[in-house]
C-alpha positions in Angstrom: -9.4 -5.3 31.7 -7.2 -6.6 28.5 -8.3 -10.2 27.3 -5.2 -12.8 27.1 -5.7 -15.1 24.0 -5.5 -18.7 25.3 -2.3 -20.9 23.5 -4.0 -23.8 21.6 -2.5 -27.2 21.8 -1.6 -27.2 18.1 0.2 -23.6 18.7 2.4 -25.4 21.2 3.3 -28.0 18.7 3.8 -26.0 15.8 5.8 -22.7 14.7 6.2 -20.9 11.8 8.7 -19.0 10.2 8.5 -16.9 7.4 10.8 -17.5 4.8 12.6 -14.8 2.8 11.6 -14.7 -1.3 13.8 -17.4 -2.6 12.0 -19.3 -5.6 14.7 -21.5 -6.3 15.5 -22.6 -2.3 11.8 -23.8 -2.4 12.4 -25.4 -5.9 15.2 -27.8 -4.9 13.6 -28.4 -1.6 10.3 -29.8 -3.2 12.6 -31.5 -5.9 14.5 -33.3 -2.9 11.4 -34.1 -1.4 9.3 -35.4 -4.3 12.8 -37.2 -4.6 12.7 -39.2 -1.4 9.0 -40.2 -1.5 9.9 -41.6 -5.0 12.7 -43.6 -3.7 10.7 -44.8 -0.9 8.3 -46.0 -3.6 10.9 -47.8 -5.5 12.1 -49.3 -2.6 8.3 -50.6 -1.6 8.4 -52.3 -5.0 11.6 -54.3 -4.1 13.6 -52.3 -6.6 11.9 -53.0 -9.2 12.8 -50.9 -12.3 10.5 -49.8 -15.2 8.1 -47.5 -12.7 10.0 -44.5 -12.8 7.8 -42.2 -13.8 5.1 -43.8 -12.3 6.8 -43.6 -9.1 7.3 -39.4 -9.4 4.3 -38.6 -10.3 3.0 -40.5 -7.5 5.4 -38.8 -5.3 4.9 -35.6 -6.6 1.0 -36.1 -6.4 1.7 -37.0 -2.2 3.9 -34.5 -1.8 3.0 -31.3 -3.1 -0.6 -30.4 -3.1 -2.9 -27.3 -3.6 -3.4 -25.6 -0.4 -7.0 -26.0 0.3 -8.1 -22.5 1.8 -10.4 -19.7 2.2 -9.4 -16.5 -0.1 -10.7 -13.1 0.6 -8.9 -9.9 -1.8 -9.5 -6.5 -0.7 -8.4 -3.4 -1.4 -5.0 -3.3 0.7 -4.3 -7.0 1.5 -5.4 -10.4 0.9 -6.3 -12.7 3.4 -6.3 -16.5 3.7 -7.0 -19.1 5.7 -6.1 -22.4 6.1 -6.4 -25.8 8.1 -2.9 -27.0 8.8 -4.3 -30.2 10.5 -2.5 -32.3 7.4 1.3 -31.1 9.2 2.4 -33.0 11.8 3.9 -31.2 15.1 7.3 -28.6 14.4 8.3 -25.8 12.6 5.9 -25.0 9.5 7.8 -22.9 6.8 5.7 -20.4 5.2 7.1 -19.1 1.9 5.6 -16.1 -0.1 6.3 -15.0 -3.8 4.4 -12.1 -5.0 1.9 -14.6 -6.4 1.9 -17.5 -4.9 1.7 -18.9 -0.7 3.1 -22.0 0.2 3.2 -23.8 3.3 5.9 -27.0 4.3 6.7 -29.1 7.1 6.6 -32.6 8.2 3.4 -34.3 7.3 0.7 -35.0 9.8 1.3 -39.0 9.0 5.2 -38.8 9.3 7.1 -42.1 10.6 5.9 -43.2 14.2 8.7 -45.1 16.1 8.2 -48.7 18.1 5.9 -46.9 20.8 3.6 -45.3 18.7 4.8 -42.1 19.3 6.3 -39.5 16.6 10.0 -40.2 15.6 12.5 -36.9 17.0 14.2 -38.2 13.5 11.7 -36.8 11.3 13.5 -35.2 8.3 13.2 -33.3 5.9 11.9 -36.3 3.1 8.6 -36.5 5.8 8.2 -33.0 4.4 4.6 -31.9 2.5 4.1 -29.0 0.6 0.6 -27.2 0.4 0.8 -24.3 -2.3 -1.5 -21.5 -3.5 -1.8 -19.3 -6.5 -2.6 -16.1 -5.5 -5.2 -13.6 -7.9 -3.6 -10.3 -6.8 0.5 -9.8 -6.2 1.3 -9.4 -2.8 4.2 -8.0 -0.8 6.8 -11.1 0.5 8.0 -8.7 2.9 4.8 -8.0 4.9 3.1 -11.3 6.3 1.4 -11.7 9.4 0.3 -15.1 10.7 -2.3 -15.8 13.7 -3.6 -19.2 14.2 -6.8 -20.0 15.7 -6.6 -23.7 16.4 -5.5 -25.9 13.5 -6.6 -22.7 11.4 -3.9 -20.7 10.0 -5.0 -17.1 8.8 -2.4 -15.3 7.0 -3.0 -11.6 6.2 -0.9 -10.3 3.2 -0.1 -6.7 1.9 -1.1 -6.2 -1.9 1.9 -5.0 -3.2 1.8 -1.3 -4.5 1.4 -0.7 -8.1 3.2 1.8 -10.0 0.9 4.3 -12.2 1.6 3.8 -15.7 2.5 7.5 -15.8 5.2 6.8 -13.2 6.6 4.1 -15.3 7.0 6.2 -18.6 8.8 9.1 -16.7 11.6 7.0 -15.2 11.9 5.7 -18.7 12.9 8.8 -20.1 
């Protein structure tokens, strides 16, 4: 008899899209989200000038935070486990770089409409980013994601190290 994995409510309301490595595109997304948040802080002050640096710093702290996760580094892979309850319903993007993993998507506290329901108009300005620096180099093309409720397990293949003598042969 074959066991069938139960799909949780979290999985019904969240999808994960694994993004191709593009550090410049990710930096632009982060910059745009921080800009929107800083502008919202500026408007919240009534448009009072003179607090630009403070607004930007607060916006960065709101939008971009370290990923709270457990990490296991093995010979051939790296396993991360993180709780995604800070993200609201919608598509989450998983950006994998050789030494960093970033998850971005709508904040769980994204705007509510008049009825108290999540607005269908959640935009990228409502996005948050959670990032984790990896101690081992990984292959961004080899990523597997699994869910256990709001916990996401990210399985990454370690990059194959080129032996030092092989580098010398190609250099000659």
